[in-house]
DSSP file (Angstrom, degrees, kcal/mol; ACC not computed):
  #  RESIDUE AA STRUCTURE BP1 BP2  ACC     N-H-->O    O-->H-N    N-H-->O    O-->H-N    TCO  KAPPA ALPHA  PHI   PSI    X-CA   Y-CA   Z-CA
    1    1 A M              0   0    0      0, 0.0     0, 0.0     0, 0.0     0, 0.0   0.000 360.0 360.0 360.0 131.3   -8.0   -5.0  -29.0
    2    2 A P        -     0   0    0      0, 0.0     3,-0.0     0, 0.0     0, 0.0  -0.270 360.0-105.4 -64.7 148.7   -6.2   -3.0  -26.2
    3    3 A N     >  -     0   0    0      1,-0.1     4,-2.7     2,-0.0     5,-0.2  -0.548  25.0-130.3 -70.4 134.7   -3.7   -4.8  -24.0
    4    4 A P  H  > S+     0   0    0      0, 0.0     4,-2.0     0, 0.0    -1,-0.1   0.852 107.3  50.1 -58.8 -34.9   -5.3   -5.4  -20.5
    5    5 A Q  H  > S+     0   0    0      2,-0.2     4,-1.5     1,-0.2     5,-0.1   0.889 111.6  47.4 -72.0 -37.4   -2.2   -4.0  -18.7
    6    6 A E  H  > S+     0   0    0      2,-0.2     4,-2.3     1,-0.2    -1,-0.2   0.920 111.3  51.6 -65.9 -42.5   -2.2   -0.8  -20.9
    7    7 A T  H  X S+     0   0    0     -4,-2.7     4,-2.7     1,-0.2    -2,-0.2   0.884 104.9  58.0 -59.5 -39.4   -6.0   -0.5  -20.3
    8    8 A L  H  X S+     0   0    0     -4,-2.0     4,-1.6    -5,-0.2    -1,-0.2   0.915 109.6  42.9 -55.9 -46.3   -5.3   -0.8  -16.6
    9    9 A L  H  X S+     0   0    0     -4,-1.5     4,-2.1     2,-0.2    -1,-0.2   0.857 111.6  53.1 -74.1 -35.1   -3.0    2.2  -16.6
   10   10 A V  H  X S+     0   0    0     -4,-2.3     4,-2.7     2,-0.2     5,-0.3   0.919 108.8  51.1 -63.2 -42.7   -5.3    4.3  -18.9
   11   11 A R  H  X>S+     0   0    0     -4,-2.7     4,-3.1     1,-0.2     5,-1.2   0.885 107.1  54.5 -60.9 -38.0   -8.1    3.7  -16.4
   12   12 A N  I  X>S+     0   0    0     -4,-1.6     5,-1.9    -5,-0.2     4,-0.5   0.940 111.4  44.1 -60.5 -46.6   -5.8    4.9  -13.7
   13   13 A V  I  <5S+     0   0    0     -4,-2.1    57,-0.2     3,-0.2    -2,-0.2   0.946 125.3  31.5 -62.7 -48.8   -5.1    8.1  -15.5
   14   14 A T  I  <5S+     0   0    0     -4,-2.7    -2,-0.2    -5,-0.1    -3,-0.2   0.829 130.5  29.0 -86.2 -33.2   -8.8    8.8  -16.5
   15   15 A E  I  X5S+     0   0    0     -4,-3.1     4,-0.6    -5,-0.3    -3,-0.2   0.882 125.5  37.2 -96.8 -44.4  -10.8    7.3  -13.7
   16   16 A V  I ><<S+     0   0    0     -5,-1.2     3,-0.8    -4,-0.5    -3,-0.2   0.961 120.6  43.2 -73.4 -51.2   -8.6    7.5  -10.6
   17   17 A F  T 34<S+     0   0    0     -5,-1.9    -1,-0.2     1,-0.2    -3,-0.1   0.502 118.0  45.9 -80.7  -1.7   -7.0   10.9  -11.2
   18   18 A N  T 34 S+     0   0    0     -6,-0.2     2,-0.7    51,-0.1    -1,-0.2   0.494  87.7  99.3-109.2  -7.7  -10.2   12.5  -12.3
   19   19 A E    <<  -     0   0    0     -3,-0.8    42,-0.1    -4,-0.6     6,-0.1  -0.703  45.2-177.9 -86.6 116.0  -12.4   11.2   -9.5
   20   20 A R        +     0   0    0     -2,-0.7     2,-0.8    41,-0.0    -1,-0.2   0.650  60.2  89.6 -88.6 -16.0  -12.9   13.8   -6.8
   21   21 A D     >  -     0   0    0      1,-0.2     4,-2.8     2,-0.0     5,-0.2  -0.747  67.1-155.9 -83.4 112.5  -15.1   11.7   -4.6
   22   22 A E  H  > S+     0   0    0     -2,-0.8     4,-2.3     1,-0.2    -1,-0.2   0.864  89.6  48.1 -61.2 -40.5  -12.6    9.9   -2.3
   23   23 A A  H  > S+     0   0    0      2,-0.2     4,-1.8     1,-0.2    -1,-0.2   0.918 113.8  46.5 -67.9 -43.1  -14.8    7.0   -1.5
   24   24 A K  H  > S+     0   0    0      1,-0.2     4,-1.9     2,-0.2    -2,-0.2   0.910 112.5  51.4 -64.6 -41.1  -15.7    6.4   -5.1
   25   25 A R  H  X S+     0   0    0     -4,-2.8     4,-3.0     1,-0.2    -2,-0.2   0.913 106.6  53.7 -61.8 -42.6  -12.1    6.7   -6.1
   26   26 A L  H  X S+     0   0    0     -4,-2.3     4,-2.1     1,-0.2    -1,-0.2   0.890 106.3  53.0 -60.1 -39.1  -11.1    4.1   -3.5
   27   27 A S  H  X S+     0   0    0     -4,-1.8     4,-0.8     2,-0.2    -1,-0.2   0.911 111.4  45.6 -61.6 -42.8  -13.6    1.7   -4.9
   28   28 A I  H >X S+     0   0    0     -4,-1.9     4,-1.5     1,-0.2     3,-0.9   0.914 111.0  53.6 -65.1 -43.0  -12.1    2.1   -8.4
   29   29 A M  H 3X S+     0   0    0     -4,-3.0     4,-3.6     1,-0.3    -2,-0.2   0.846  99.7  61.4 -62.8 -34.1   -8.5    1.8   -7.0
   30   30 A Q  H 3< S+     0   0    0     -4,-2.1    -1,-0.3     1,-0.2    -2,-0.2   0.802 106.7  47.1 -63.9 -27.2   -9.4   -1.5   -5.3
   31   31 A E  H << S+     0   0    0     -3,-0.9    -1,-0.2    -4,-0.8    -2,-0.2   0.846 123.9  31.5 -74.9 -36.1  -10.1   -2.8   -8.8
   32   32 A L  H  < S+     0   0    0     -4,-1.5    79,-3.1    78,-0.1     2,-0.3   0.760 110.6  62.2 -98.1 -28.7   -6.9   -1.5  -10.3
   33   33 A Y  E  < S-a  111   0A   0     -4,-3.6    79,-0.2    77,-0.3    73,-0.0  -0.740  74.6-120.1-109.1 147.1   -4.3   -1.5   -7.4
   34   34 A D  E >   -     0   0A   0     77,-2.6     3,-2.2    -2,-0.3    15,-0.1  -0.604  37.9-117.2 -68.0 142.3   -2.7   -4.1   -5.3
   35   35 A P  E 3  S+     0   0A   0      0, 0.0    15,-2.2     0, 0.0    16,-0.3   0.796 115.9  45.6 -57.4 -27.2   -3.5   -3.2   -1.7
   36   36 A D  E 3  S+     0   0A   0     13,-0.2    13,-0.2    14,-0.1    76,-0.1   0.121  84.9 148.2-101.0  20.3    0.2   -2.7   -0.9
   37   37 A A  E <   -     0   0A   0     -3,-2.2    12,-3.2    74,-0.2     2,-0.4  -0.111  37.5-142.3 -56.8 152.6    0.9   -0.6   -4.1
   38   38 A V  E     -aB 113  48A   0     74,-1.7    76,-2.7    10,-0.2     2,-0.5  -0.975   6.5-156.7-122.4 133.7    3.5    2.1   -3.9
   39   39 A F  E     -aB 114  47A   0      8,-2.7     8,-2.4    -2,-0.4     2,-0.5  -0.948   8.0-164.4-112.5 123.1    3.2    5.5   -5.7
   40   40 A Y  E     -aB 115  46A   0     74,-3.4    76,-2.6    -2,-0.5     2,-0.2  -0.930   3.7-161.0-110.7 124.1    6.5    7.3   -6.5
   41   41 A E    >   -     0   0    0      4,-2.5     3,-1.4    -2,-0.5    76,-0.1  -0.642  31.8-111.3 -99.0 162.3    6.3   11.0   -7.4
   42   42 A T  T 3  S+     0   0    0      1,-0.3    -1,-0.1    -2,-0.2    75,-0.1   0.638 113.8  65.5 -68.7 -13.9    9.1   12.9   -9.2
   43   43 A N  T 3  S-     0   0    0      2,-0.1    -1,-0.3     1,-0.0     3,-0.1   0.135 122.4-102.0 -93.2  20.8    9.9   14.9   -6.0
   44   44 A D  S <  S+     0   0    0     -3,-1.4     2,-0.2     1,-0.3    -2,-0.1   0.565  75.6 145.2  70.2  11.8   11.0   11.7   -4.3
   45   45 A A        -     0   0    0     -4,-0.0    -4,-2.5     2,-0.0     2,-0.4  -0.595  31.1-162.5 -77.1 142.1    7.8   11.4   -2.3
   46   46 A I  E     -B   40   0A   0     -2,-0.2     2,-0.5    -6,-0.2    -6,-0.2  -0.994   9.6-168.2-131.0 132.3    6.7    7.9   -1.7
   47   47 A F  E     -B   39   0A   0     -8,-2.4    -8,-2.7    -2,-0.4     2,-0.5  -0.979   9.9-161.2-123.3 118.8    3.2    6.7   -0.7
   48   48 A R  E     +B   38   0A   0     -2,-0.5     4,-0.3   -10,-0.2   -10,-0.2  -0.868  53.0  22.1-107.8 128.5    2.8    3.1    0.4
   49   49 A G  S  > S-     0   0    0    -12,-3.2     4,-2.3    -2,-0.5     3,-0.3   0.203  86.1 -91.2  95.2 145.1   -0.6    1.3    0.5
   50   50 A I  H  > S+     0   0    0    -15,-2.2     4,-2.5     1,-0.2     5,-0.2   0.828 122.4  54.4 -60.6 -36.1   -3.8    2.0   -1.4
   51   51 A E  H  > S+     0   0    0    -16,-0.3     4,-2.2     2,-0.2    -1,-0.2   0.904 110.6  45.6 -66.9 -40.3   -5.2    4.3    1.3
   52   52 A K  H  > S+     0   0    0     -4,-0.3     4,-2.1    -3,-0.3    -2,-0.2   0.871 112.7  50.7 -71.1 -35.8   -2.2    6.6    1.3
   53   53 A V  H  X S+     0   0    0     -4,-2.3     4,-2.3     2,-0.2    -2,-0.2   0.927 110.8  49.9 -64.6 -43.3   -2.1    6.7   -2.5
   54   54 A N  H  X S+     0   0    0     -4,-2.5     4,-2.1     1,-0.2    -2,-0.2   0.912 109.8  50.3 -61.0 -43.2   -5.8    7.6   -2.4
   55   55 A A  H  X S+     0   0    0     -4,-2.2     4,-2.1     1,-0.2    -1,-0.2   0.886 109.4  51.9 -62.8 -38.0   -5.2   10.4    0.1
   56   56 A R  H  X S+     0   0    0     -4,-2.1     4,-2.5     2,-0.2    -2,-0.2   0.913 107.3  51.4 -65.3 -42.0   -2.4   11.7   -2.1
   57   57 A V  H  X S+     0   0    0     -4,-2.3     4,-2.8     1,-0.2    -1,-0.2   0.904 108.2  53.5 -61.7 -40.1   -4.6   11.8   -5.1
   58   58 A T  H  X S+     0   0    0     -4,-2.1     4,-1.5     1,-0.2    -1,-0.2   0.938 109.3  48.2 -57.6 -47.1   -7.2   13.8   -3.0
   59   59 A D  H  X S+     0   0    0     -4,-2.1     4,-0.6     1,-0.2    -2,-0.2   0.904 111.9  49.4 -61.4 -42.1   -4.4   16.3   -2.1
   60   60 A V  H >< S+     0   0    0     -4,-2.5     3,-1.6     1,-0.2     4,-0.3   0.937 109.2  51.4 -62.1 -47.1   -3.4   16.6   -5.7
   61   61 A L  H >< S+     0   0    0     -4,-2.8     3,-1.1     1,-0.3    -1,-0.2   0.773  99.2  65.0 -66.0 -25.1   -6.9   17.2   -6.9
   62   62 A K  H 3< S+     0   0    0     -4,-1.5    -1,-0.3     1,-0.2    -2,-0.2   0.737 102.5  50.3 -66.0 -21.4   -7.5   19.9   -4.4
   63   63 A T  T << S+     0   0    0     -3,-1.6     2,-0.4    -4,-0.6    -1,-0.2   0.444 101.1  77.0 -94.9  -1.1   -4.8   21.9   -6.2
   64   64 A I  S <  S-     0   0    0     -3,-1.1     0, 0.0    -4,-0.3     0, 0.0  -0.914  85.6-112.1-117.9 134.9   -6.4   21.5   -9.7
   65   65 A S    >   -     0   0    0     -2,-0.4     3,-1.8     1,-0.1    -2,-0.1  -0.350  26.1-125.3 -58.4 138.1   -9.4   23.3  -11.1
   66   66 A P  T 3  S+     0   0    0      0, 0.0    -1,-0.1     0, 0.0   -46,-0.0   0.707 108.7  66.9 -60.3 -18.5  -12.4   20.9  -11.6
   67   67 A E  T 3  S+     0   0    0      2,-0.0     2,-0.3    24,-0.0    23,-0.1   0.745  86.3  83.8 -72.9 -22.3  -12.5   22.0  -15.2
   68   68 A L    <   -     0   0    0     -3,-1.8     2,-0.4    23,-0.1    23,-0.2  -0.657  62.7-171.7 -86.4 136.3   -9.1   20.4  -15.9
   69   69 A L  E     -C   90   0A   0     21,-3.0    21,-2.4    -2,-0.3     2,-0.3  -0.961  22.9-123.3-128.6 144.7   -9.1   16.6  -16.6
   70   70 A F  E     -C   89   0A   0     -2,-0.4     2,-0.4    19,-0.2    19,-0.2  -0.681  33.5-179.0 -81.4 138.5   -6.3   14.1  -17.0
   71   71 A R  E     -C   88   0A   0     17,-2.6    17,-2.5    -2,-0.3     2,-0.2  -0.999  30.6-116.0-138.9 140.2   -6.3   12.2  -20.3
   72   72 A A  E     +C   87   0A   0     -2,-0.4     2,-0.3    15,-0.2    15,-0.3  -0.526  42.5 179.0 -68.7 142.6   -4.1    9.5  -21.7
   73   73 A S        +     0   0    0     13,-2.9    -2,-0.0    -2,-0.2     0, 0.0  -0.983  34.7   6.6-145.1 153.9   -2.2   10.8  -24.7
   74   74 A G  S    S-     0   0    0     -2,-0.3     2,-0.5    11,-0.1    -2,-0.0  -0.215 104.0 -13.7  73.6-163.7    0.4    9.4  -27.1
   75   75 A L        -     0   0    0     10,-0.1     2,-0.5    -3,-0.0    -2,-0.1  -0.622  54.4-155.7 -84.2 123.1    1.6    5.8  -27.3
   76   76 A Q        -     0   0    0     -2,-0.5     2,-0.3     9,-0.2     9,-0.2  -0.841  22.7-177.7 -93.8 133.9    0.9    3.4  -24.5
   77   77 A E  E     -D   84   0A   0      7,-2.0     7,-2.7    -2,-0.5     2,-0.4  -0.950  20.3-154.5-137.1 153.7    3.3    0.6  -24.3
   78   78 A Q  E     -D   83   0A   0     -2,-0.3     2,-0.4     5,-0.2     5,-0.2  -0.980   6.0-175.3-125.4 139.9    4.0   -2.6  -22.4
   79   79 A N  E >   -D   82   0A   0      3,-3.2     3,-1.8    -2,-0.4     2,-0.4  -0.887  69.2 -60.9-131.7 100.4    7.4   -4.3  -21.8
   80   80 A N  T 3  S-     0   0    0     -2,-0.4    -1,-0.0     1,-0.3     0, 0.0  -0.461 122.5 -12.0  57.6-115.7    6.7   -7.6  -20.0
   81   81 A D  T 3  S+     0   0    0     -2,-0.4    25,-3.1    -3,-0.1     2,-0.4   0.181 120.6  89.6-101.6  18.4    5.1   -6.5  -16.7
   82   82 A V  E <   -DE  79 105A   0     -3,-1.8    -3,-3.2    23,-0.2     2,-0.4  -0.956  54.3-174.1-117.2 133.7    5.9   -2.8  -17.0
   83   83 A V  E     -DE  78 104A   0     21,-2.6    21,-2.9    -2,-0.4     2,-0.4  -0.954   6.8-162.1-127.7 143.3    3.5   -0.4  -18.7
   84   84 A R  E     +DE  77 103A   0     -7,-2.7    -7,-2.0    -2,-0.4    19,-0.2  -0.984   7.5 179.6-127.6 141.7    3.9    3.3  -19.7
   85   85 A V  E     - E   0 102A   0     17,-2.7    17,-2.5    -2,-0.4    -9,-0.2  -0.947  18.6-144.4-140.1 115.3    1.2    5.8  -20.5
   86   86 A P  E     - E   0 101A   0      0, 0.0   -13,-2.9     0, 0.0     2,-0.3  -0.496  27.1-172.7 -72.1 150.9    1.8    9.4  -21.4
   87   87 A W  E     -CE  72 100A   0     13,-2.7    13,-2.3   -15,-0.3     2,-0.3  -0.947  17.1-154.8-142.2 162.2   -0.9   11.8  -20.1
   88   88 A I  E     -CE  71  99A   0    -17,-2.5   -17,-2.6    -2,-0.3     2,-0.5  -0.948  12.3-143.3-131.7 156.4   -2.0   15.4  -20.3
   89   89 A L  E     +CE  70  98A   0      9,-2.9     8,-3.2    -2,-0.3     9,-1.3  -0.987  40.6 154.8-116.8 116.9   -4.0   17.6  -17.9
   90   90 A S  E     -CE  69  96A   0    -21,-2.4   -21,-3.0    -2,-0.5     6,-0.2  -0.941  34.1-128.0-144.6 163.3   -6.2   20.0  -20.0
   91   91 A G    >   -     0   0    0      4,-1.2     3,-2.0    -2,-0.3   -23,-0.1  -0.319  47.4 -81.6-100.7-174.8   -9.4   22.0  -19.9
   92   92 A P  T 3  S+     0   0    0      0, 0.0   -24,-0.1     0, 0.0    -1,-0.0   0.753 126.9  61.0 -61.6 -25.0  -12.4   22.2  -22.2
   93   93 A D  T 3  S-     0   0    0      2,-0.1     3,-0.1     1,-0.1    -3,-0.0   0.546 112.5-119.7 -79.5  -5.7  -10.5   24.5  -24.5
   94   94 A G    <   +     0   0    0     -3,-2.0     2,-0.3     1,-0.3    -1,-0.1   0.357  63.5 145.9  85.3  -6.2   -7.9   21.8  -25.1
   95   95 A K        -     0   0    0      1,-0.1    -4,-1.2     2,-0.0     2,-0.5  -0.496  50.1-126.8 -69.1 128.3   -5.1   23.9  -23.7
   96   96 A V  E     +E   90   0A   0     -2,-0.3    -6,-0.2    -6,-0.2     3,-0.1  -0.652  28.8 178.3 -81.9 121.9   -2.6   21.6  -21.9
   97   97 A A  E    S-     0   0A   0     -8,-3.2     2,-0.3    -2,-0.5    -7,-0.2   0.735  71.1  -3.6 -90.0 -27.9   -1.8   22.7  -18.4
   98   98 A L  E     -E   89   0A   0     -9,-1.3    -9,-2.9     2,-0.0    -1,-0.3  -0.980  61.4-167.0-162.0 149.9    0.6   19.9  -17.6
   99   99 A S  E     +E   88   0A   0     20,-0.4    20,-2.8    -2,-0.3     2,-0.3  -0.964  21.2 131.5-141.0 161.2    1.9   16.7  -19.2
  100  100 A G  E     -EF  87 118A   0    -13,-2.3   -13,-2.7    -2,-0.3     2,-0.3  -0.936  40.8 -98.6-176.5-161.6    3.8   13.7  -18.0
  101  101 A M  E     -EF  86 117A   0     16,-2.5    16,-3.0    -2,-0.3     2,-0.4  -0.996  14.6-148.7-148.4 140.3    4.0   10.0  -18.0
  102  102 A D  E     -EF  85 116A   0    -17,-2.5   -17,-2.7    -2,-0.3     2,-0.4  -0.921  12.1-170.3-107.0 137.2    3.0    7.2  -15.7
  103  103 A I  E     -EF  84 115A   0     12,-2.5    12,-3.3    -2,-0.4     2,-0.4  -0.997  11.7-176.2-125.7 129.3    5.1    4.0  -15.6
  104  104 A A  E     -EF  83 114A   0    -21,-2.9   -21,-2.6    -2,-0.4     2,-0.5  -0.956  26.5-140.4-131.8 145.7    3.7    1.0  -13.6
  105  105 A K  E     -EF  82 113A   0      8,-2.3     7,-2.9    -2,-0.4     8,-1.5  -0.913  27.5-154.1 -97.4 127.2    4.8   -2.4  -12.7
  106  106 A V  E     - F   0 111A   0    -25,-3.1     2,-0.4    -2,-0.5     5,-0.2  -0.895  14.6-179.3-109.2 129.7    1.8   -4.8  -12.9
  107  107 A E  E >  S- F   0 110A   0      3,-2.6     3,-1.6    -2,-0.5    -2,-0.0  -0.996  71.6  -9.7-129.8 129.6    1.6   -7.9  -10.8
  108  108 A D  T 3  S-     0   0    0     -2,-0.4    -1,-0.1     1,-0.3     3,-0.1   0.850 129.5 -54.9  52.5  38.5   -1.3  -10.4  -11.0
  109  109 A G  T 3  S+     0   0    0      1,-0.2     2,-0.3    -3,-0.0    -1,-0.3   0.587 119.2  97.5  77.7  10.9   -3.3   -7.9  -13.1
  110  110 A K  E <  S- F   0 107A   0     -3,-1.6    -3,-2.6   -77,-0.0     2,-0.5  -0.930  83.4 -96.7-131.5 156.2   -3.0   -5.0  -10.6
  111  111 A I  E     +aF  33 106A   0    -79,-3.1   -77,-2.6    -2,-0.3    -5,-0.2  -0.586  39.2 172.4 -71.4 118.6   -0.8   -1.9  -10.3
  112  112 A A  E    S+     0   0A   0     -7,-2.9   -74,-1.7    -2,-0.5     2,-0.3   0.784  70.5   9.3 -96.1 -36.1    2.0   -2.9   -7.8
  113  113 A S  E     -aF  38 105A   0     -8,-1.5    -8,-2.3   -76,-0.2     2,-0.4  -0.993  64.7-163.1-146.8 141.9    4.1    0.3   -8.2
  114  114 A L  E     -aF  39 104A   0    -76,-2.7   -74,-3.4    -2,-0.3     2,-0.5  -0.991   1.1-165.9-130.4 126.4    3.4    3.5  -10.0
  115  115 A Y  E     -aF  40 103A   0    -12,-3.3   -12,-2.5    -2,-0.4     2,-0.5  -0.960   8.9-157.5-113.9 124.0    6.0    6.1  -11.0
  116  116 A M  E     - F   0 102A   0    -76,-2.6     2,-0.4    -2,-0.5   -14,-0.2  -0.888   7.7-172.2-106.6 128.8    4.8    9.5  -12.1
  117  117 A F  E     - F   0 101A   0    -16,-3.0   -16,-2.5    -2,-0.5     2,-0.5  -0.966   8.2-155.2-117.9 134.7    7.0   11.8  -14.3
  118  118 A I  E     - F   0 100A   0     -2,-0.4   -18,-0.3   -18,-0.2     2,-0.2  -0.929  15.1-131.3-111.2 132.7    6.1   15.4  -15.0
  119  119 A D        -     0   0    0    -20,-2.8   -20,-0.4    -2,-0.5    -2,-0.0  -0.545  66.6  -1.5 -78.1 144.2    7.3   17.1  -18.1
  120  120 A G  S    S-     0   0    0     -2,-0.2    -2,-0.1   -22,-0.1   -22,-0.0  -0.099 108.9 -12.5  77.1-171.6    8.9   20.5  -17.8
  121  121 A P              0   0    0      0, 0.0    -2,-0.0     0, 0.0     0, 0.0  -0.241 360.0 360.0 -65.8 152.0    9.4   22.8  -14.8
  122  122 A R              0   0    0     -4,-0.0    -2,-0.0     0, 0.0    -3,-0.0   0.367 360.0 360.0-114.1 360.0    7.7   22.0  -11.5
């Protein structure tokens, strides 16, 4: 049986980062995120609060073809209240356009902070 904290982060990758409808995504995020959650990107950008994180995801998805989807890949692991999930962004042909890893601190069953790492050149 999957660990609930690992499942939380997999849902974030597959449901939040693939949902193009901002209102629907916000509803999903309210299940998964603490309202004051903080999202850290590898370019030192920081987004505080669920609404700002949601707006950032909207901006990211505007730059990605709708054919490309985020998928959890590799080993998902938990160490106490920290969870990591590798991910890929790929199309129907399976070709990987981007890969990376999300690391999250989970508090009271919700994502309190999310760190995104991207593999390779940016």
